[in-house]
DSSP file (Angstrom, degrees, kcal/mol; ACC not computed):
  #  RESIDUE AA STRUCTURE BP1 BP2  ACC     N-H-->O    O-->H-N    N-H-->O    O-->H-N    TCO  KAPPA ALPHA  PHI   PSI    X-CA   Y-CA   Z-CA
    1    1 A E              0   0    0      0, 0.0     0, 0.0     0, 0.0     0, 0.0   0.000 360.0 360.0 360.0 128.9    0.0    0.0    0.0
    2    2 A K        -     0   0    0     30,-0.1    30,-0.2    31,-0.0    29,-0.1  -0.896 360.0-143.0-117.4 100.7    1.4    3.4   -1.0
    3    3 A P        -     0   0    0      0, 0.0    30,-2.9     0, 0.0     2,-0.4  -0.304  25.0-108.0 -62.1 143.9   -0.3    6.3    0.7
    4    4 A A  E     -a   33   0A   0     28,-0.2    54,-2.0    52,-0.1    55,-1.6  -0.615  43.3-167.5 -73.7 126.4   -0.9    9.4   -1.4
    5    5 A V  E     -ab  34  59A   0     28,-2.9    30,-2.5    -2,-0.4     2,-0.4  -0.945  16.1-163.2-125.0 137.8    1.6   12.1   -0.1
    6    6 A Y  E     - b   0  60A   0     53,-2.1    55,-3.0    -2,-0.4     2,-0.6  -0.976   8.7-155.3-116.2 131.6    1.8   15.9   -0.8
    7    7 A L  E     - b   0  61A   0     -2,-0.4    10,-0.7    53,-0.2     2,-0.3  -0.935  10.3-150.8-109.0 115.0    5.0   17.8    0.0
    8    8 A A  E     -Cb  16  62A   0     53,-3.5    55,-1.4    -2,-0.6     8,-0.2  -0.678  17.8-136.0 -85.3 136.1    4.4   21.5    0.7
    9    9 A G        -     0   0    0      6,-3.7    58,-0.2     3,-0.6    54,-0.2   0.041  24.9 -87.0 -84.9-168.6    7.3   23.7   -0.2
   10   10 A E  S    S+     0   0    0      1,-0.2    57,-2.9    56,-0.2    58,-0.2   0.929 115.3  38.7 -69.2 -51.8    9.0   26.7    1.4
   11   11 A A  S    S-     0   0    0      1,-0.2     2,-0.3    55,-0.2    -1,-0.2   0.764 125.7  -0.4 -79.6 -26.9    7.1   29.7    0.3
   12   12 A S    >   -     0   0    0      3,-0.1     3,-1.1    56,-0.1    -3,-0.6  -0.993  58.0-121.8-160.2 152.4    3.5   28.3    0.5
   13   13 A W  T 3  S+     0   0    0     -2,-0.3    -3,-0.1     1,-0.3    -1,-0.0   0.577 114.3  63.8 -74.8  -7.1    1.6   25.2    1.3
   14   14 A L  T 3  S+     0   0    0     -6,-0.1    33,-2.7     2,-0.0     2,-0.4  -0.070  88.0  84.4-103.2  31.4    0.3   25.6   -2.3
   15   15 A R  E <   + D   0  46A   0     -3,-1.1    -6,-3.7    31,-0.3     2,-0.3  -1.000  60.1 170.0-130.4 130.2    3.8   25.1   -3.7
   16   16 A T  E     -CD   8  45A   0     29,-2.9    29,-3.1    -2,-0.4     2,-0.2  -0.829  37.0 -80.0-139.1 171.9    5.0   21.5   -4.2
   17   17 A C        -     0   0    0    -10,-0.7    22,-0.2    -2,-0.3    27,-0.2  -0.531  42.0-130.4 -77.4 139.4    7.7   19.4   -5.7
   18   18 A A    >   -     0   0    0     25,-0.5     3,-1.8    -2,-0.2     6,-0.4  -0.384  31.7 -98.7 -80.5 167.0    7.6   18.7   -9.4
   19   19 A G  T 3  S+     0   0    0     20,-3.0    21,-0.1    17,-0.3    23,-0.1   0.716 119.7  57.2 -61.4 -23.9    8.0   15.2  -10.7
   20   20 A G  T 3  S+     0   0    0     21,-2.2    -1,-0.3    19,-0.4     2,-0.2   0.335  86.5 106.2 -90.7   8.2   11.7   15.6  -11.5
   21   21 A M  S X> S-     0   0    0     -3,-1.8     4,-1.3    20,-0.2     3,-0.7  -0.570  76.0-125.5 -93.4 152.6   12.7   16.6   -8.0
   22   22 A Y  H 3> S+     0   0    0      1,-0.2     4,-2.4    -2,-0.2     5,-0.2   0.837 108.8  64.6 -58.6 -35.9   14.6   14.6   -5.5
   23   23 A Q  H 3> S+     0   0    0      1,-0.2     4,-2.0     2,-0.2    -1,-0.2   0.862  99.2  52.5 -60.4 -36.9   11.8   15.1   -2.9
   24   24 A R  H <> S+     0   0    0     -3,-0.7     4,-2.0    -6,-0.4    -1,-0.2   0.913 109.0  50.4 -63.3 -42.0    9.4   13.1   -5.2
   25   25 A E  H  X S+     0   0    0     -4,-1.3     4,-2.9     1,-0.2    -2,-0.2   0.898 107.4  53.8 -63.1 -40.3   11.9   10.3   -5.3
   26   26 A M  H  X S+     0   0    0     -4,-2.4     4,-2.0     2,-0.2    -1,-0.2   0.933 107.2  50.7 -59.3 -46.6   12.2   10.4   -1.5
   27   27 A I  H  <>S+     0   0    0     -4,-2.0     5,-2.5     1,-0.2    -1,-0.2   0.918 113.6  45.4 -57.8 -44.4    8.5   10.0   -1.1
   28   28 A E  H ><5S+     0   0    0     -4,-2.0     3,-1.5     1,-0.2    -1,-0.2   0.902 111.0  51.5 -68.7 -40.9    8.5    7.1   -3.4
   29   29 A M  H 3<5S+     0   0    0     -4,-2.9    -1,-0.2     1,-0.3    -2,-0.2   0.810 106.3  57.3 -64.3 -28.0   11.5    5.4   -1.8
   30   30 A A  T 3<5S-     0   0    0     -4,-2.0    -1,-0.3    -5,-0.2    -2,-0.2   0.451 128.0 -99.1 -81.6  -0.2    9.7    5.8    1.6
   31   31 A G  T < 5S+     0   0    0     -3,-1.5     2,-0.2     1,-0.3    -3,-0.2   0.696  84.6 118.6  92.4  19.9    6.7    3.8    0.2
   32   32 A G      < -     0   0    0     -5,-2.5     2,-0.5   -30,-0.2    -1,-0.3  -0.634  62.2-124.0-110.0 172.4    4.4    6.7   -0.7
   33   33 A S  E     -a    4   0A   0    -30,-2.9   -28,-2.9    -2,-0.2     2,-0.6  -0.974  24.8-136.1-117.1 115.5    2.9    7.9   -3.9
   34   34 A C  E >   -a    5   0A   0     -2,-0.5     3,-1.6   -30,-0.2   -28,-0.2  -0.592   7.5-154.4 -75.7 117.0    3.7   11.6   -4.6
   35   35 A V  T 3  S+     0   0    0    -30,-2.5     3,-0.4    -2,-0.6    -1,-0.2   0.747  92.8  52.2 -65.7 -22.8    0.5   13.2   -5.8
   36   36 A S  T >  S+     0   0    0    -31,-0.4     3,-1.9     1,-0.2   -17,-0.3   0.199  72.3 115.7 -98.0  16.8    2.4   15.9   -7.8
   37   37 A Q  T <  S+     0   0    0     -3,-1.6    -1,-0.2     1,-0.3    -2,-0.1   0.735  70.2  58.5 -59.7 -24.6    4.6   13.3   -9.7
   38   38 A D  T 3  S+     0   0    0     -3,-0.4     2,-0.4    -4,-0.1    -1,-0.3   0.521  76.5 108.4 -86.7  -4.5    3.0   14.3  -13.0
   39   39 A I  S <  S-     0   0    0     -3,-1.9   -20,-3.0   -22,-0.2   -19,-0.4  -0.615  72.8-126.7 -72.6 125.6    4.1   18.0  -12.8
   40   40 A Q        +     0   0    0     -2,-0.4     3,-0.2   -22,-0.2     2,-0.2  -0.408  61.8  37.7 -73.7 146.8    6.9   18.5  -15.3
   41   41 A G  S    S-     0   0    0      1,-0.1   -21,-2.2    -2,-0.1   -20,-0.2  -0.474  79.0 -92.4 113.8-178.7   10.2   20.0  -14.3
   42   42 A R  S    S+     0   0    0     -2,-0.2     2,-0.3   -22,-0.1    -1,-0.1  -0.145  89.5  79.7-129.1  34.1   12.8   20.0  -11.5
   43   43 A A  S    S-     0   0    0     -3,-0.2   -25,-0.5   -22,-0.1   -23,-0.1  -0.916  89.7 -80.2-138.7 163.5   11.6   23.0   -9.5
   44   44 A W        -     0   0    0     -2,-0.3     2,-0.4   -27,-0.2   -27,-0.2  -0.393  50.3-156.1 -62.2 141.6    9.0   23.9   -7.0
   45   45 A A  E     -D   16   0A   0    -29,-3.1   -29,-2.9    -2,-0.1     2,-0.3  -0.959  12.7-123.9-128.2 141.2    5.6   24.4   -8.7
   46   46 A D  E     -D   15   0A   0     -2,-0.4     2,-0.3   -31,-0.2   -31,-0.3  -0.621  30.9-177.7 -80.7 140.6    2.5   26.4   -7.6
   47   47 A V        -     0   0    0    -33,-2.7     2,-0.2    -2,-0.3     3,-0.0  -0.893  24.3-111.6-130.6 163.4   -0.8   24.5   -7.4
   48   48 A S     >  -     0   0    0     -2,-0.3     4,-2.3     1,-0.1     5,-0.2  -0.552  24.2-117.1 -91.9 160.8   -4.3   25.6   -6.6
   49   49 A A  H  > S+     0   0    0      1,-0.2     4,-2.5     2,-0.2     5,-0.2   0.855 118.2  57.1 -61.8 -33.8   -6.3   24.7   -3.6
   50   50 A E  H  > S+     0   0    0      2,-0.2     4,-2.1     1,-0.2    -1,-0.2   0.899 106.4  48.1 -64.5 -40.6   -8.7   22.9   -6.0
   51   51 A Q  H  > S+     0   0    0      2,-0.2     4,-2.1     1,-0.2    -2,-0.2   0.924 111.8  49.1 -65.6 -43.9   -5.9   20.8   -7.4
   52   52 A L  H  X S+     0   0    0     -4,-2.3     4,-1.9     1,-0.2    -2,-0.2   0.904 111.2  50.4 -62.0 -40.5   -4.7   19.9   -3.9
   53   53 A A  H  < S+     0   0    0     -4,-2.5    -1,-0.2     1,-0.2    -2,-0.2   0.883 108.5  52.7 -64.4 -37.9   -8.3   19.0   -2.9
   54   54 A A  H  < S+     0   0    0     -4,-2.1    -1,-0.2     1,-0.2    -2,-0.2   0.876 109.6  48.3 -66.2 -36.6   -8.6   16.8   -6.1
   55   55 A W  H  < S-     0   0    0     -4,-2.1    -1,-0.2    -5,-0.1    -2,-0.2   0.852  87.7-169.0 -69.5 -33.7   -5.5   14.9   -5.1
   56   56 A D     <  -     0   0    0     -4,-1.9   -52,-0.1    -5,-0.2    -3,-0.1   0.908  14.7-151.0  43.8  63.5   -6.8   14.5   -1.6
   57   57 A P        -     0   0    0      0, 0.0    27,-1.5     0, 0.0   -52,-0.2  -0.206  18.2-141.7 -65.0 152.4   -3.6   13.2    0.0
   58   58 A E  S    S+     0   0    0    -54,-2.0     2,-0.3     1,-0.2   -53,-0.2   0.711  89.5  23.1 -82.0 -23.7   -3.5   10.9    2.9
   59   59 A A  E     -b    5   0A   0    -55,-1.6   -53,-2.1    29,-0.0     2,-0.5  -0.996  66.0-155.8-143.1 144.8   -0.5   12.7    4.4
   60   60 A V  E     -be   6  90A   0     29,-2.3    31,-2.7    -2,-0.3     2,-0.4  -0.990   9.2-164.8-121.9 126.1    1.0   16.2    4.0
   61   61 A F  E     -be   7  91A   0    -55,-3.0   -53,-3.5    -2,-0.5     2,-0.4  -0.909   3.3-161.5-107.1 137.4    4.6   16.8    4.6
   62   62 A S  E     -be   8  92A   0     29,-2.8    31,-3.0    -2,-0.4   -53,-0.2  -0.932  25.0-112.6-114.6 142.0    5.9   20.4    5.0
   63   63 A V    >   -     0   0    0    -55,-1.4     3,-1.4    -2,-0.4    32,-0.1  -0.397  23.3-122.2 -71.5 152.6    9.6   21.3    4.7
   64   64 A S  T 3  S+     0   0    0      1,-0.3    -1,-0.1    30,-0.2    31,-0.1   0.722 110.2  55.6 -68.9 -21.4   11.4   22.4    7.9
   65   65 A Y  T 3  S+     0   0    0      2,-0.0    -1,-0.3     0, 0.0    -2,-0.1   0.093  80.1 140.9 -99.0  21.4   12.3   25.8    6.3
   66   66 A A    <   -     0   0    0     -3,-1.4   -55,-0.2     1,-0.1   -56,-0.2  -0.277  55.0-138.1 -65.8 149.4    8.7   26.7    5.4
   67   67 A E  S    S+     0   0    0    -57,-2.9     2,-0.3   -58,-0.2    -1,-0.1   0.199  86.0  51.6 -90.5  13.9    7.5   30.3    5.8
   68   68 A Y  S    S-     0   0    0    -58,-0.2     2,-0.3   -56,-0.1    -2,-0.1  -0.847  80.8-117.2-140.3 172.1    4.2   29.0    7.3
   69   69 A A    >>  -     0   0    0     -2,-0.3     3,-1.3     1,-0.1     4,-0.9  -0.770  27.8-111.7-113.5 160.7    3.1   26.7   10.0
   70   70 A L  H 3> S+     0   0    0     -2,-0.3     4,-2.3     1,-0.3     3,-0.5   0.837 117.3  64.4 -58.6 -32.0    1.1   23.5    9.9
   71   71 A D  H 3> S+     0   0    0      1,-0.2     4,-2.0     2,-0.2    -1,-0.3   0.787  93.7  61.0 -63.6 -25.9   -1.7   25.3   11.6
   72   72 A D  H <4 S+     0   0    0     -3,-1.3     4,-0.4     2,-0.2    -1,-0.2   0.887 106.8  45.2 -65.8 -37.8   -2.0   27.6    8.5
   73   73 A I  H >< S+     0   0    0     -4,-0.9     3,-1.2    -3,-0.5    -2,-0.2   0.933 112.5  50.6 -68.7 -46.1   -2.8   24.5    6.5
   74   74 A R  H 3< S+     0   0    0     -4,-2.3    -2,-0.2     1,-0.3    -1,-0.2   0.844 111.4  49.9 -59.3 -33.3   -5.3   23.3    9.1
   75   75 A G  T 3< S+     0   0    0     -4,-2.0     2,-0.8    -5,-0.2    -1,-0.3   0.502  81.0 106.2 -86.8  -4.5   -6.9   26.7    9.1
   76   76 A D    X   -     0   0    0     -3,-1.2     3,-2.1    -4,-0.4     4,-0.4  -0.671  59.0-156.6 -79.5 109.3   -7.3   27.0    5.3
   77   77 A A  G >  S+     0   0    0     -2,-0.8     3,-1.1     1,-0.3     4,-0.3   0.811  90.4  62.5 -57.3 -32.2  -11.1   26.4    4.7
   78   78 A A  G 3  S+     0   0    0      1,-0.2    -1,-0.3     2,-0.1     3,-0.2   0.706 109.2  41.8 -67.3 -18.3  -10.4   25.3    1.2
   79   79 A L  G X  S+     0   0    0     -3,-2.1     3,-1.8    -6,-0.2     6,-0.3   0.359  80.8 103.2-109.0   4.2   -8.4   22.4    2.5
   80   80 A S  T <  S+     0   0    0     -3,-1.1    -1,-0.1    -4,-0.4    -2,-0.1   0.726  78.8  56.4 -63.1 -21.3  -10.6   21.3    5.4
   81   81 A G  T 3  S+     0   0    0     -4,-0.3    -1,-0.3    -3,-0.2    -2,-0.1   0.525  78.5 117.3 -88.1  -5.7  -12.0   18.4    3.4
   82   82 A L    <>  -     0   0    0     -3,-1.8     4,-2.9     1,-0.1     5,-0.2  -0.345  69.5-131.4 -62.9 140.4   -8.6   16.8    2.8
   83   83 A R  H  > S+     0   0    0      1,-0.2     4,-2.6     2,-0.2   -25,-0.2   0.908 108.9  54.5 -56.1 -42.5   -8.1   13.3    4.3
   84   84 A A  H  4>S+     0   0    0    -27,-1.5     5,-3.5     1,-0.2    -1,-0.2   0.869 111.8  43.5 -62.7 -36.5   -4.8   14.5    5.7
   85   85 A V  H >45S+     0   0    0     -6,-0.3     3,-1.2     3,-0.2    -2,-0.2   0.936 114.6  48.2 -73.9 -47.3   -6.4   17.4    7.4
   86   86 A K  H 3<5S+     0   0    0     -4,-2.9    -2,-0.2     1,-0.3    -1,-0.2   0.859 119.2  39.9 -61.6 -35.6   -9.4   15.5    8.7
   87   87 A E  T 3<5S-     0   0    0     -4,-2.6    -1,-0.3    -5,-0.2    -2,-0.2   0.333 110.6-121.9 -95.8   6.3   -7.2   12.7   10.1
   88   88 A D  T < 5 +     0   0    0     -3,-1.2     2,-0.3     1,-0.2    -3,-0.2   0.926  59.4 149.8  50.6  53.1   -4.5   15.2   11.3
   89   89 A R      < +     0   0    0     -5,-3.5   -29,-2.3    -6,-0.2     2,-0.5  -0.462  21.1 130.4-109.8  56.4   -1.8   13.6    9.2
   90   90 A L  E     +e   60   0A   0     -2,-0.3     2,-0.3   -31,-0.2   -29,-0.2  -0.947  31.8 175.7-111.5 129.3    0.2   16.8    8.7
   91   91 A Y  E     -e   61   0A   0    -31,-2.7   -29,-2.8    -2,-0.5     2,-0.5  -0.968  28.8-137.3-138.1 147.1    4.0   16.6    9.4
   92   92 A T  E     -e   62   0A   0     -2,-0.3   -29,-0.2   -31,-0.2   -28,-0.1  -0.927  32.1-120.5-102.0 126.8    7.1   18.8    9.2
   93   93 A V        -     0   0    0    -31,-3.0   -29,-0.2    -2,-0.5     7,-0.1  -0.513  38.9-116.4 -63.6 123.3   10.1   17.0    7.8
   94   94 A P        -     0   0    0      0, 0.0     6,-1.0     0, 0.0     2,-0.3  -0.105  26.0-163.7 -60.5 161.5   12.7   17.3   10.7
   95   95 A S  B     +F   99   0B   0      4,-0.2     4,-0.2   -31,-0.1    -2,-0.0  -0.751  27.6 145.7-149.0  96.2   15.9   19.2   10.2
   96   96 A E  S    S+     0   0    0      2,-0.5     3,-0.1    -2,-0.3    -1,-0.1   0.898  83.2  10.6 -98.9 -64.0   18.6   18.5   12.7
   97   97 A I  S    S-     0   0    0      1,-0.4     2,-0.3     9,-0.1    -2,-0.1   0.923 139.0 -30.1 -81.5 -48.6   22.0   18.7   11.0
   98   98 A E  S    S-     0   0    0      8,-0.1    -2,-0.5    -4,-0.1    -1,-0.4  -0.907  97.7 -47.0-156.9 173.9   20.7   20.2    7.8
   99   99 A A  B >   -F   95   0B   0     -2,-0.3     3,-1.0    -4,-0.2    -4,-0.2  -0.301  47.1-151.2 -56.3 125.6   17.4   20.0    5.8
  100  100 A W  T 3  S+     0   0    0     -6,-1.0    10,-0.3     1,-0.2    11,-0.2   0.475  88.9  59.7 -80.1  -2.1   16.5   16.3    5.6
  101  101 A D  T 3  S+     0   0    0     -8,-0.1    -1,-0.2     9,-0.1   -75,-0.1   0.379  84.3  95.2-108.0   5.3   14.7   16.7    2.3
  102  102 A Y  S <  S-     0   0    0     -3,-1.0     2,-2.3   -80,-0.1     5,-0.2  -0.634  90.8-100.0 -93.3 153.7   17.6   18.0    0.2
  103  103 A P  S    S+     0   0    0      0, 0.0    -1,-0.1     0, 0.0    -2,-0.1  -0.468  86.8 103.9 -73.9  79.3   19.8   15.8   -2.0
  104  104 A Q  S >  S-     0   0    0     -2,-2.3     3,-2.4    -5,-0.1     4,-0.3  -0.910  90.2 -83.6-149.2 169.6   22.6   15.6    0.6
  105  105 A P  T >  S+     0   0    0      0, 0.0     3,-1.7     0, 0.0     4,-0.3   0.831 122.1  59.8 -52.8 -38.5   23.9   12.9    3.0
  106  106 A S  T >> S+     0   0    0      1,-0.3     3,-1.3     2,-0.2     4,-1.1   0.630  82.0  85.1 -68.8  -9.2   21.4   13.8    5.8
  107  107 A S  H <> S+     0   0    0     -3,-2.4     4,-2.8     1,-0.3    -1,-0.3   0.737  74.5  71.5 -65.2 -18.6   18.5   13.1    3.4
  108  108 A I  H <> S+     0   0    0     -3,-1.7     4,-2.4    -4,-0.3    -1,-0.3   0.882  97.0  51.2 -61.0 -35.4   18.9    9.4    4.5
  109  109 A L  H <> S+     0   0    0     -3,-1.3     4,-2.7    -4,-0.3    -1,-0.2   0.912 109.8  49.1 -65.4 -41.5   17.4   10.6    7.8
  110  110 A G  H  X S+     0   0    0     -4,-1.1     4,-2.8   -10,-0.3    -2,-0.2   0.902 110.6  50.6 -63.1 -41.1   14.6   12.2    6.0
  111  111 A L  H  X S+     0   0    0     -4,-2.8     4,-2.3     2,-0.2    -2,-0.2   0.929 112.8  45.2 -62.6 -46.2   14.0    9.1    4.0
  112  112 A L  H  X S+     0   0    0     -4,-2.4     4,-2.5     2,-0.2    -2,-0.2   0.901 113.0  51.4 -64.5 -40.2   13.9    6.9    7.1
  113  113 A W  H  X S+     0   0    0     -4,-2.7     4,-2.3     2,-0.2    -2,-0.2   0.933 110.3  48.3 -62.1 -46.2   11.6    9.5    8.8
  114  114 A M  H  X S+     0   0    0     -4,-2.8     4,-2.8     1,-0.2     5,-0.3   0.912 111.3  50.9 -60.2 -42.1    9.2    9.5    5.9
  115  115 A T  H  X S+     0   0    0     -4,-2.3     4,-3.4     1,-0.2     7,-0.3   0.914 108.8  51.9 -61.5 -42.0    9.2    5.7    5.9
  116  116 A H  H  < S+     0   0    0     -4,-2.5    -2,-0.2     2,-0.2    -1,-0.2   0.905 112.1  45.7 -60.7 -42.4    8.5    5.7    9.6
  117  117 A I  H  < S+     0   0    0     -4,-2.3    -2,-0.2     2,-0.2    -1,-0.2   0.929 122.5  35.3 -66.4 -45.7    5.5    8.1    9.2
  118  118 A L  H  < S+     0   0    0     -4,-2.8    -2,-0.2     1,-0.2    -3,-0.2   0.838 138.2  15.5 -79.8 -34.0    4.1    6.2    6.2
  119  119 A H    >X  +     0   0    0     -4,-3.4     3,-2.6    -5,-0.3     4,-0.9  -0.583  65.4 174.4-141.1  71.9    5.0    2.6    7.3
  120  120 A P  T 34 S+     0   0    0      0, 0.0    -4,-0.1     0, 0.0    -1,-0.1   0.699  77.1  67.5 -59.3 -19.2    5.9    2.6   11.0
  121  121 A E  T 34 S+     0   0    0      1,-0.2     3,-0.1    -3,-0.1    -5,-0.1   0.683 101.4  48.9 -72.7 -15.9    6.1   -1.1   11.0
  122  122 A L  T <4 S+     0   0    0     -3,-2.6     2,-0.4     1,-0.3    -1,-0.2   0.819 120.9  21.8 -92.4 -35.4    9.2   -0.9    8.8
  123  123 A V  S  < S-     0   0    0     -4,-0.9    -1,-0.3    -8,-0.2     2,-0.2  -0.994  71.3-146.9-138.6 128.1   11.3    1.7   10.6
  124  124 A S     >  -     0   0    0     -2,-0.4     4,-1.5    -3,-0.1     3,-0.2  -0.575  24.5-121.3 -91.2 157.5   11.1    2.7   14.3
  125  125 A R  H  > S+     0   0    0      1,-0.2     4,-2.5    -2,-0.2     5,-0.2   0.844 114.3  60.2 -62.7 -33.2   11.7    6.2   15.6
  126  126 A E  H  > S+     0   0    0      1,-0.2     4,-2.5     2,-0.2    -1,-0.2   0.894 101.2  52.4 -63.1 -40.2   14.5    4.6   17.8
  127  127 A E  H  > S+     0   0    0      2,-0.2     4,-2.2     1,-0.2    -1,-0.2   0.901 110.6  47.9 -62.4 -40.6   16.3    3.5   14.7
  128  128 A I  H  X S+     0   0    0     -4,-1.5     4,-2.7     2,-0.2    -2,-0.2   0.928 111.8  49.7 -64.8 -44.7   16.2    7.0   13.2
  129  129 A D  H  X S+     0   0    0     -4,-2.5     4,-2.5     1,-0.2    -2,-0.2   0.890 110.2  50.8 -62.1 -39.7   17.4    8.5   16.5
  130  130 A Q  H  X S+     0   0    0     -4,-2.5     4,-2.2     2,-0.2    -1,-0.2   0.919 111.9  46.5 -64.9 -43.3   20.3    6.0   16.7
  131  131 A L  H  X S+     0   0    0     -4,-2.2     4,-2.5     2,-0.2    -2,-0.2   0.917 112.1  51.2 -65.1 -42.6   21.4    6.8   13.2
  132  132 A Y  H  X S+     0   0    0     -4,-2.7     4,-2.7     1,-0.2    -2,-0.2   0.927 110.3  49.2 -58.6 -45.4   21.1   10.5   13.9
  133  133 A E  H  X S+     0   0    0     -4,-2.5     4,-2.2     1,-0.2    -1,-0.2   0.898 110.8  49.9 -63.1 -40.9   23.2   10.2   17.0
  134  134 A A  H  X S+     0   0    0     -4,-2.2     4,-2.0     2,-0.2    -1,-0.2   0.911 112.6  47.1 -64.3 -41.8   25.9    8.2   15.1
  135  135 A L  H  X S+     0   0    0     -4,-2.5     4,-2.4     2,-0.2    -2,-0.2   0.891 110.3  52.8 -66.4 -39.3   26.0   10.8   12.4
  136  136 A R  H  X S+     0   0    0     -4,-2.7     4,-2.5     1,-0.2    -2,-0.2   0.908 109.0  49.7 -62.2 -42.2   26.2   13.6   14.9
  137  137 A K  H  X S+     0   0    0     -4,-2.2     4,-2.6     2,-0.2    -1,-0.2   0.895 110.4  50.3 -65.1 -39.8   29.2   11.9   16.6
  138  138 A L  H  X S+     0   0    0     -4,-2.0     4,-2.1     2,-0.2    -2,-0.2   0.909 109.8  51.1 -62.9 -41.1   30.9   11.5   13.2
  139  139 A E  H  X S+     0   0    0     -4,-2.4     4,-0.8     2,-0.2    -2,-0.2   0.924 111.8  46.7 -61.6 -45.3   30.3   15.2   12.5
  140  140 A E  H >< S+     0   0    0     -4,-2.5     3,-0.9     1,-0.2     4,-0.4   0.905 110.9  52.1 -63.5 -41.3   31.8   16.2   15.9
  141  141 A K  H >< S+     0   0    0     -4,-2.6     3,-1.2     1,-0.3    -1,-0.2   0.862 104.3  57.5 -63.5 -36.2   34.8   13.9   15.3
  142  142 A G  H 3< S+     0   0    0     -4,-2.1    -1,-0.3     1,-0.2    -2,-0.2   0.718 104.1  52.7 -67.4 -21.1   35.4   15.5   12.0
  143  143 A H  T <<        0   0    0     -3,-0.9    -1,-0.2    -4,-0.8    -2,-0.2   0.466 360.0 360.0 -93.1  -2.9   35.7   18.9   13.6
  144  144 A D    <         0   0    0     -3,-1.2    -1,-0.2    -4,-0.4    -2,-0.1   0.463 360.0 360.0 -80.7 360.0   38.4   17.7   16.1
């Protein structure tokens, strides 16, 4: 089962990843189906509230560097009918060392985190925390 996932971008919750972006690949590797996969290009794309409602995602992820809060999405009357809103499945992708949704080494943490949210039986939060701690120690060791 691949839950339908929407990833909200930095500037607005009505901005999402296009099909050619790494973030779409992360969602798919985590066992989700990216609702915006058919948008052409490799850049963030604006969508309408009507389009987002038509996609009706089961989960909404927001980037950690967003200029809005999850409560802004919850408070948008045009989105109140979304499954993700009704079931309170709105999440911010964590960002501890660096943004976990960018194509860089820490994105493995983002991938594991997304997998945990979508399929908690596959990856535990403890496993993510252990990997994060190991990476943090390596980072500290590299600065010595």
